[in-house]
ROGULO-176041 format. One record per residue (C-alpha): residue number from 1; residue in one letter; x, y, z. Coordinates in steps of 0.001 Angstrom, whole numbers. Example, Ala and Ser with C-alpha at 12.3 -4.5 7.8 and 13.67 -1.06 7.14 Angstrom:
pakol 1 | titor A | px 12300 | py -4500 | pz 7800
pakol 2 | titor S | px 13670 | py -1060 | pz 7140
***
This chain:
pakol 1 | titor M | px 52387 | py 95100 | pz 96975
pakol 2 | titor S | px 54009 | py 97052 | pz 99813
pakol 3 | titor Q | px 57664 | py 98110 | pz 99903
pakol 4 | titor S | px 58069 | py 96462 | pz 103305
pakol 5 | titor L | px 56835 | py 93121 | pz 101955
pakol 6 | titor V | px 59281 | py 93259 | pz 99053
pakol 7 | titor S | px 62055 | py 94085 | pz 101520
pakol 8 | titor I | px 61158 | py 91085 | pz 103704
pakol 9 | titor V | px 61272 | py 88727 | pz 100723
pakol 10 | titor F | px 64586 | py 89941 | pz 99292
pakol 11 | titor R | px 66251 | py 90009 | pz 102722
pakol 12 | titor N | px 64990 | py 86461 | pz 103420
pakol 13 | titor A | px 63559 | py 87822 | pz 106662
pakol 14 | titor P | px 60649 | py 86204 | pz 108541
pakol 15 | titor G | px 57144 | py 87601 | pz 108042
pakol 16 | titor A | px 55968 | py 86210 | pz 104685
pakol 17 | titor S | px 54631 | py 82824 | pz 103605
pakol 18 | titor E | px 56304 | py 80702 | pz 100956
pakol 19 | titor E | px 53432 | py 81394 | pz 98553
pakol 20 | titor T | px 53787 | py 85142 | pz 99077
pakol 21 | titor R | px 57535 | py 84945 | pz 98564
pakol 22 | titor R | px 56990 | py 83046 | pz 95318
pakol 23 | titor R | px 54529 | py 85663 | pz 94004
pakol 24 | titor V | px 56812 | py 88558 | pz 94953
pakol 25 | titor R | px 59795 | py 87006 | pz 93193
pakol 26 | titor E | px 57747 | py 86208 | pz 90072
pakol 27 | titor A | px 56494 | py 89784 | pz 89952
pakol 28 | titor A | px 59993 | py 91151 | pz 90435
pakol 29 | titor E | px 61335 | py 88948 | pz 87647
pakol 30 | titor A | px 58528 | py 90033 | pz 85309
pakol 31 | titor I | px 59405 | py 93733 | pz 85677
pakol 32 | titor G | px 63169 | py 93187 | pz 85813
pakol 33 | titor Y | px 63497 | py 94408 | pz 89400
pakol 34 | titor V | px 67028 | py 94373 | pz 90874
pakol 35 | titor P | px 67591 | py 95142 | pz 94595
pakol 36 | titor D | px 69398 | py 98467 | pz 95192
pakol 37 | titor E | px 72597 | py 97517 | pz 97019
pakol 38 | titor R | px 73510 | py 101112 | pz 97835
pakol 39 | titor A | px 70135 | py 101646 | pz 99490
pakol 40 | titor R | px 70559 | py 98399 | pz 101403
pakol 41 | titor V | px 73900 | py 99565 | pz 102777
pakol 42 | titor L | px 72427 | py 102904 | pz 103872
pakol 43 | titor R | px 69499 | py 101202 | pz 105633
pakol 44 | titor T | px 71526 | py 98662 | pz 107573
pakol 45 | titor T | px 73752 | py 99404 | pz 110533
pakol 46 | titor Q | px 76268 | py 96669 | pz 109737
pakol 47 | titor S | px 77786 | py 96452 | pz 106278
pakol 48 | titor R | px 78260 | py 93064 | pz 104644
pakol 49 | titor D | px 80403 | py 94539 | pz 101891
pakol 50 | titor I | px 84129 | py 93866 | pz 101528
pakol 51 | titor G | px 85855 | py 96499 | pz 99431
pakol 52 | titor V | px 88722 | py 95372 | pz 97181
pakol 53 | titor S | px 91329 | py 97657 | pz 95615
pakol 54 | titor F | px 93289 | py 96146 | pz 92711
pakol 55 | titor L | px 95432 | py 96998 | pz 89682
pakol 56 | titor T | px 93781 | py 96687 | pz 86285
pakol 57 | titor N | px 96927 | py 95572 | pz 84458
pakol 58 | titor Q | px 98049 | py 92798 | pz 86799
pakol 59 | titor P | px 97032 | py 89200 | pz 85933
pakol 60 | titor F | px 98111 | py 88217 | pz 89453
pakol 61 | titor H | px 95398 | py 90491 | pz 90866
pakol 62 | titor S | px 92824 | py 88990 | pz 88502
pakol 63 | titor R | px 93630 | py 85550 | pz 89905
pakol 64 | titor L | px 93301 | py 86846 | pz 93453
pakol 65 | titor L | px 89915 | py 88409 | pz 92620
pakol 66 | titor D | px 88656 | py 85087 | pz 91230
pakol 67 | titor E | px 89732 | py 83347 | pz 94432
pakol 68 | titor L | px 88176 | py 86036 | pz 96655
pakol 69 | titor Y | px 84829 | py 85474 | pz 94956
pakol 70 | titor S | px 85215 | py 81743 | pz 95538
pakol 71 | titor A | px 86090 | py 82348 | pz 99195
pakol 72 | titor I | px 82853 | py 84258 | pz 99907
pakol 73 | titor D | px 80659 | py 81975 | pz 97783
pakol 74 | titor G | px 77752 | py 80687 | pz 99866
pakol 75 | titor T | px 77990 | py 83513 | pz 102413
pakol 76 | titor D | px 75941 | py 86701 | pz 102625
pakol 77 | titor Y | px 79010 | py 88882 | pz 102099
pakol 78 | titor N | px 79654 | py 90861 | pz 98914
pakol 79 | titor L | px 82702 | py 92223 | pz 97114
pakol 80 | titor V | px 82810 | py 95860 | pz 96037
pakol 81 | titor L | px 85617 | py 96520 | pz 93541
pakol 82 | titor S | px 87593 | py 99712 | pz 93052
pakol 83 | titor A | px 90304 | py 99691 | pz 90393
pakol 84 | titor R | px 93680 | py 101422 | pz 90298
pakol 85 | titor S | px 95177 | py 102321 | pz 86956
pakol 86 | titor S | px 97516 | py 104772 | pz 85266
pakol 87 | titor S | px 94751 | py 107388 | pz 85512
pakol 88 | titor R | px 93307 | py 106437 | pz 88918
pakol 89 | titor D | px 95611 | py 106341 | pz 91927
pakol 90 | titor E | px 95444 | py 104197 | pz 95051
pakol 91 | titor V | px 94096 | py 106939 | pz 97313
pakol 92 | titor T | px 91179 | py 107571 | pz 94939
pakol 93 | titor A | px 90399 | py 103861 | pz 94723
pakol 94 | titor L | px 90481 | py 103525 | pz 98501
pakol 95 | titor K | px 88340 | py 106617 | pz 99125
pakol 96 | titor S | px 85726 | py 105203 | pz 96774
pakol 97 | titor L | px 85434 | py 102044 | pz 98883
pakol 98 | titor I | px 85146 | py 104034 | pz 102096
pakol 99 | titor S | px 82468 | py 106319 | pz 100604
pakol 100 | titor Y | px 80497 | py 103209 | pz 99658
pakol 101 | titor R | px 80554 | py 102341 | pz 103389
pakol 102 | titor C | px 82350 | py 99021 | pz 103015
pakol 103 | titor G | px 82732 | py 97366 | pz 106392
pakol 104 | titor A | px 86241 | py 96063 | pz 105623
pakol 105 | titor V | px 88771 | py 96592 | pz 102852
pakol 106 | titor V | px 91154 | py 94153 | pz 101141
pakol 107 | titor L | px 94079 | py 95789 | pz 99353
pakol 108 | titor L | px 95750 | py 93820 | pz 96570
pakol 109 | titor G | px 99344 | py 94940 | pz 96123
pakol 110 | titor A | px 99110 | py 98106 | pz 98208
pakol 111 | titor T | px 101924 | py 100622 | pz 97782
pakol 112 | titor L | px 100689 | py 103142 | pz 100350
pakol 113 | titor S | px 102203 | py 103071 | pz 103829
pakol 114 | titor G | px 100145 | py 101925 | pz 106810
pakol 115 | titor E | px 99927 | py 105524 | pz 108020
pakol 116 | titor E | px 98650 | py 106743 | pz 104651
pakol 117 | titor I | px 96061 | py 103973 | pz 104555
pakol 118 | titor S | px 94875 | py 104787 | pz 108086
pakol 119 | titor S | px 94385 | py 108444 | pz 107176
pakol 120 | titor V | px 91901 | py 107403 | pz 104464
pakol 121 | titor T | px 90154 | py 104429 | pz 106064
pakol 122 | titor A | px 89476 | py 106133 | pz 109422
pakol 123 | titor G | px 89123 | py 102944 | pz 111449
pakol 124 | titor V | px 87713 | py 100623 | pz 108761
pakol 125 | titor P | px 89520 | py 97252 | pz 109086
pakol 126 | titor V | px 92141 | py 96690 | pz 106381
pakol 127 | titor V | px 93649 | py 93423 | pz 105115
pakol 128 | titor S | px 96631 | py 93759 | pz 102780
pakol 129 | titor V | px 97517 | py 91014 | pz 100295
pakol 130 | titor A | px 101152 | py 90764 | pz 99070
pakol 131 | titor Q | px 102321 | py 93748 | pz 101118
pakol 132 | titor R | px 103085 | py 93526 | pz 104830
pakol 133 | titor L | px 101655 | py 96435 | pz 106817
pakol 134 | titor E | px 102248 | py 97536 | pz 110368
pakol 135 | titor A | px 99559 | py 97338 | pz 113072
pakol 136 | titor P | px 96638 | py 97774 | pz 113300
pakol 137 | titor H | px 96317 | py 96533 | pz 109728
pakol 138 | titor E | px 96418 | py 92836 | pz 108890
pakol 139 | titor W | px 98152 | py 91182 | pz 105972
pakol 140 | titor V | px 98601 | py 88002 | pz 103947
pakol 141 | titor A | px 101782 | py 87483 | pz 101913
pakol 142 | titor S | px 103839 | py 84769 | pz 100274
pakol 143 | titor D | px 106683 | py 83143 | pz 102190
pakol 144 | titor E | px 109080 | py 83198 | pz 99265
pakol 145 | titor T | px 112045 | py 81597 | pz 101017
pakol 146 | titor E | px 111252 | py 78029 | pz 99942
pakol 147 | titor G | px 110588 | py 79036 | pz 96352
pakol 148 | titor F | px 113838 | py 80982 | pz 96077
pakol 149 | titor E | px 115810 | py 78189 | pz 97735
pakol 150 | titor Q | px 114532 | py 75675 | pz 95197
pakol 151 | titor A | px 115030 | py 78054 | pz 92264
pakol 152 | titor I | px 118585 | py 79063 | pz 93145
pakol 153 | titor G | px 119457 | py 75487 | pz 94125
pakol 154 | titor H | px 118207 | py 74407 | pz 90694
pakol 155 | titor L | px 120483 | py 76960 | pz 89009
pakol 156 | titor I | px 123489 | py 75798 | pz 91036
pakol 157 | titor E | px 122811 | py 72178 | pz 90039
pakol 158 | titor L | px 122843 | py 73307 | pz 86410
pakol 159 | titor G | px 126293 | py 74790 | pz 86886
pakol 160 | titor H | px 125370 | py 78451 | pz 87246
pakol 161 | titor R | px 127664 | py 80473 | pz 89482
pakol 162 | titor D | px 125991 | py 83871 | pz 89197
pakol 163 | titor V | px 122394 | py 85092 | pz 89132
pakol 164 | titor L | px 120814 | py 88480 | pz 88558
pakol 165 | titor F | px 117603 | py 89474 | pz 90314
pakol 166 | titor A | px 115441 | py 91945 | pz 88395
pakol 167 | titor S | px 113618 | py 93886 | pz 91108
pakol 168 | titor A | px 110621 | py 96230 | pz 90738
pakol 169 | titor P | px 111234 | py 99198 | pz 93059
pakol 170 | titor G | px 108074 | py 100827 | pz 94352
pakol 171 | titor S | px 105801 | py 97866 | pz 93721
pakol 172 | titor A | px 104055 | py 95890 | pz 96447
pakol 173 | titor G | px 106308 | py 93391 | pz 98178
pakol 174 | titor A | px 109398 | py 94438 | pz 96210
pakol 175 | titor G | px 111485 | py 95125 | pz 99300
pakol 176 | titor S | px 110763 | py 91833 | pz 101045
pakol 177 | titor R | px 111202 | py 89833 | pz 97809
pakol 178 | titor E | px 114606 | py 91391 | pz 97167
pakol 179 | titor Q | px 115694 | py 90783 | pz 100771
pakol 180 | titor T | px 114605 | py 87151 | pz 100537
pakol 181 | titor F | px 116520 | py 86680 | pz 97285
pakol 182 | titor K | px 119701 | py 88172 | pz 98747
pakol 183 | titor A | px 119485 | py 86104 | pz 101938
pakol 184 | titor V | px 118994 | py 82845 | pz 100031
pakol 185 | titor A | px 121714 | py 83639 | pz 97470
pakol 186 | titor K | px 124215 | py 84378 | pz 100258
pakol 187 | titor R | px 123280 | py 81226 | pz 102144
pakol 188 | titor L | px 123668 | py 79032 | pz 99050
pakol 189 | titor G | px 126951 | py 80678 | pz 98071
pakol 190 | titor I | px 126079 | py 81916 | pz 94581
pakol 191 | titor S | px 127355 | py 85228 | pz 93220
pakol 192 | titor Y | px 124507 | py 87704 | pz 92637
pakol 193 | titor R | px 123565 | py 91229 | pz 91701
pakol 194 | titor V | px 120324 | py 93214 | pz 91648
pakol 195 | titor E | px 119091 | py 95478 | pz 88866
pakol 196 | titor S | px 115928 | py 97556 | pz 88559
pakol 197 | titor G | px 113464 | py 95944 | pz 86215
pakol 198 | titor G | px 109707 | py 96172 | pz 86582
pakol 199 | titor L | px 106336 | py 94440 | pz 86443
pakol 200 | titor S | px 105540 | py 94475 | pz 82725
pakol 201 | titor E | px 106805 | py 92914 | pz 79508
pakol 202 | titor E | px 108024 | py 96326 | pz 78353
pakol 203 | titor E | px 110054 | py 96882 | pz 81511
pakol 204 | titor G | px 111503 | py 93381 | pz 81317
pakol 205 | titor A | px 112556 | py 93944 | pz 77703
pakol 206 | titor R | px 114127 | py 97288 | pz 78599
pakol 207 | titor L | px 116298 | py 95671 | pz 81273
pakol 208 | titor A | px 117229 | py 92809 | pz 78925
pakol 209 | titor E | px 118409 | py 95373 | pz 76366
pakol 210 | titor A | px 120666 | py 96934 | pz 78993
pakol 211 | titor L | px 122130 | py 93523 | pz 79885
pakol 212 | titor L | px 123235 | py 92558 | pz 76369
pakol 213 | titor D | px 126778 | py 93851 | pz 76881
pakol 214 | titor D | px 127181 | py 92167 | pz 80277
pakol 215 | titor L | px 125002 | py 89075 | pz 80082
pakol 216 | titor P | px 124570 | py 87180 | pz 83352
pakol 217 | titor S | px 124482 | py 83399 | pz 83468
pakol 218 | titor S | px 120953 | py 83382 | pz 84902
pakol 219 | titor I | px 118152 | py 85807 | pz 85781
pakol 220 | titor I | px 115243 | py 85710 | pz 88218
pakol 221 | titor A | px 112648 | py 88264 | pz 87078
pakol 222 | titor F | px 110257 | py 89977 | pz 89476
pakol 223 | titor N | px 107302 | py 88241 | pz 87848
pakol 224 | titor D | px 106378 | py 86108 | pz 84840
pakol 225 | titor R | px 105385 | py 89109 | pz 82706
pakol 226 | titor A | px 108798 | py 90725 | pz 83114
pakol 227 | titor A | px 110435 | py 87353 | pz 82400
pakol 228 | titor L | px 108426 | py 87069 | pz 79175
pakol 229 | titor G | px 109582 | py 90521 | pz 78078
pakol 230 | titor M | px 113197 | py 89533 | pz 78678
pakol 231 | titor I | px 112838 | py 86287 | pz 76752
pakol 232 | titor D | px 111248 | py 88077 | pz 73803
pakol 233 | titor L | px 114009 | py 90706 | pz 73626
pakol 234 | titor F | px 116802 | py 88165 | pz 73986
pakol 235 | titor I | px 115436 | py 85921 | pz 71248
pakol 236 | titor R | px 115026 | py 88857 | pz 68865
pakol 237 | titor R | px 118638 | py 89868 | pz 69565
pakol 238 | titor G | px 120022 | py 86392 | pz 68952
pakol 239 | titor V | px 120526 | py 85438 | pz 72615
pakol 240 | titor R | px 119390 | py 81867 | pz 73194
pakol 241 | titor V | px 117214 | py 80922 | pz 76172
pakol 242 | titor P | px 118270 | py 78815 | pz 78041
pakol 243 | titor E | px 121528 | py 78010 | pz 76212
pakol 244 | titor D | px 123008 | py 81492 | pz 76695
pakol 245 | titor V | px 120992 | py 82655 | pz 79718
pakol 246 | titor S | px 118528 | py 80880 | pz 82015
pakol 247 | titor I | px 115434 | py 82820 | pz 83106
pakol 248 | titor I | px 113048 | py 82237 | pz 86010
pakol 249 | titor G | px 109836 | py 84157 | pz 86672
pakol 250 | titor V | px 107668 | py 84530 | pz 89762
pakol 251 | titor D | px 103911 | py 83751 | pz 90147
pakol 252 | titor D | px 103626 | py 80512 | pz 88093
pakol 253 | titor S | px 100913 | py 82372 | pz 86216
pakol 254 | titor E | px 99019 | py 81621 | pz 83022
pakol 255 | titor V | px 101777 | py 83556 | pz 81236
pakol 256 | titor A | px 104365 | py 81020 | pz 82416
pakol 257 | titor R | px 102200 | py 78001 | pz 81614
pakol 258 | titor R | px 101414 | py 78845 | pz 77989
pakol 259 | titor F | px 102543 | py 75986 | pz 75747
pakol 260 | titor Y | px 104748 | py 78309 | pz 73664
pakol 261 | titor T | px 106405 | py 80075 | pz 76641
pakol 262 | titor Q | px 106849 | py 77382 | pz 79315
pakol 263 | titor I | px 108673 | py 79697 | pz 81748
pakol 264 | titor T | px 110369 | py 78182 | pz 84789
pakol 265 | titor S | px 108750 | py 79958 | pz 87731
pakol 266 | titor I | px 108283 | py 80339 | pz 91486
pakol 267 | titor G | px 104599 | py 79790 | pz 92295
pakol 268 | titor Q | px 102349 | py 81695 | pz 94675
pakol 269 | titor D | px 99251 | py 80125 | pz 96214
pakol 270 | titor T | px 96554 | py 82647 | pz 95266
pakol 271 | titor E | px 93771 | py 80379 | pz 96529
pakol 272 | titor R | px 95097 | py 80262 | pz 100086
pakol 273 | titor M | px 96111 | py 83924 | pz 100076
pakol 274 | titor A | px 92603 | py 84983 | pz 99036
pakol 275 | titor R | px 90930 | py 82624 | pz 101500
pakol 276 | titor F | px 92957 | py 83928 | pz 104427
pakol 277 | titor A | px 92264 | py 87536 | pz 103385
pakol 278 | titor A | px 88517 | py 86893 | pz 103022
pakol 279 | titor E | px 88356 | py 85123 | pz 106389
pakol 280 | titor K | px 90114 | py 88009 | pz 108118
pakol 281 | titor A | px 87781 | py 90547 | pz 106490
pakol 282 | titor M | px 84629 | py 88574 | pz 107378
pakol 283 | titor L | px 85730 | py 88220 | pz 110989
pakol 284 | titor R | px 86196 | py 91976 | pz 111235
pakol 285 | titor L | px 82766 | py 92561 | pz 109705
pakol 286 | titor Q | px 81367 | py 90410 | pz 112501
pakol 287 | titor G | px 83280 | py 92440 | pz 115055
pakol 288 | titor I | px 85392 | py 89417 | pz 116019
pakol 289 | titor E | px 89025 | py 89864 | pz 117016
pakol 290 | titor L | px 90829 | py 86668 | pz 117981
pakol 291 | titor E | px 93784 | py 87336 | pz 120275
pakol 292 | titor S | px 95422 | py 84078 | pz 119194
pakol 293 | titor A | px 95104 | py 84849 | pz 115468
pakol 294 | titor P | px 98297 | py 86188 | pz 113844
pakol 295 | titor R | px 98095 | py 89679 | pz 112399
pakol 296 | titor G | px 100084 | py 88491 | pz 109401
pakol 297 | titor V | px 99941 | py 85168 | pz 107544
pakol 298 | titor L | px 102719 | py 83774 | pz 105342
pakol 299 | titor V | px 101695 | py 81336 | pz 102599
pakol 300 | titor P | px 104373 | py 78928 | pz 101228
pakol 301 | titor T | px 105665 | py 79145 | pz 97650
pakol 302 | titor W | px 107008 | py 76433 | pz 95321
pakol 303 | titor F | px 109220 | py 75985 | pz 92277
pakol 304 | titor V | px 108197 | py 74729 | pz 88820
pakol 305 | titor Q | px 110874 | py 73776 | pz 86284
pakol 306 | titor R | px 110035 | py 74316 | pz 82630
pakol 307 | titor S | px 112019 | py 75071 | pz 79469
pakol 308 | titor T | px 113666 | py 78453 | pz 80197
pakol 309 | titor T | px 116402 | py 77083 | pz 82466
pakol 310 | titor G | px 119284 | py 74903 | pz 81363
pakol 311 | titor A | px 122965 | py 74147 | pz 81864
pakol 312 | titor A | px 125186 | py 77180 | pz 82322
pakol 313 | titor R | px 126994 | py 78306 | pz 79162
pakol 314 | titor R | px 130691 | py 77536 | pz 79000
***
């Protein structure tokens, strides 16, 4: 059985009968043959691979990855993953995707600047998710105005007159999220302040510890994980949630929906964000640039009330 015949069958190219294709696939299955994707990339002039950089410790990124796989299901495009972690930085993850010869790259929660990304990608199309990048890169992000308006409006209806926003400096989208919070809080006339928190339960708990001597009426955490850390610390220190302090997270994630947490949260539409990102990447892989298509796409957010918000303490 020739190598060229096997190649024709596994590429679904013309040149072999149905009977031949059946025999080739049966033989391949019998010996456990798996097509070499790296070799395929090297042999073809046009990559069908979409590289994805993501954080290993972010449930939000896991949800986006699930939706990206759904978005390319039924197409002949593939995802190539490159993780970022405490021991593997963003530049390393990105260089790995470029060395694999991915035809386009999707960055989940990028923290590099557009200039830094360009210096690594060298012309490979880039789509950023959750972080807005300057041209020529494209991006998809949440329009958090509606979610914050509903969340802060909800707090005002409950009698709250002040709210603290726990930001996460240095993380993707932190600047725009903080600006949106401030703009909405000013417009709705509620007193506010901003403190540095973080993305994790540990960072949320650390900020909650610092707030014990000057407890705000309500808090909006940067994400649901940080909100969970705050709730845990407060409860262990005898601070009641929501009787003493109301807490709202962001993402409407699995963390917020657990039956024993039930965190009030601002939701992000990961399905639409991933679909838009995948569509942009696939268009670039086809060499298509639509002049009418926006470089950036904003996806609406929403508000979900659960058990961690209540009437303001007297």
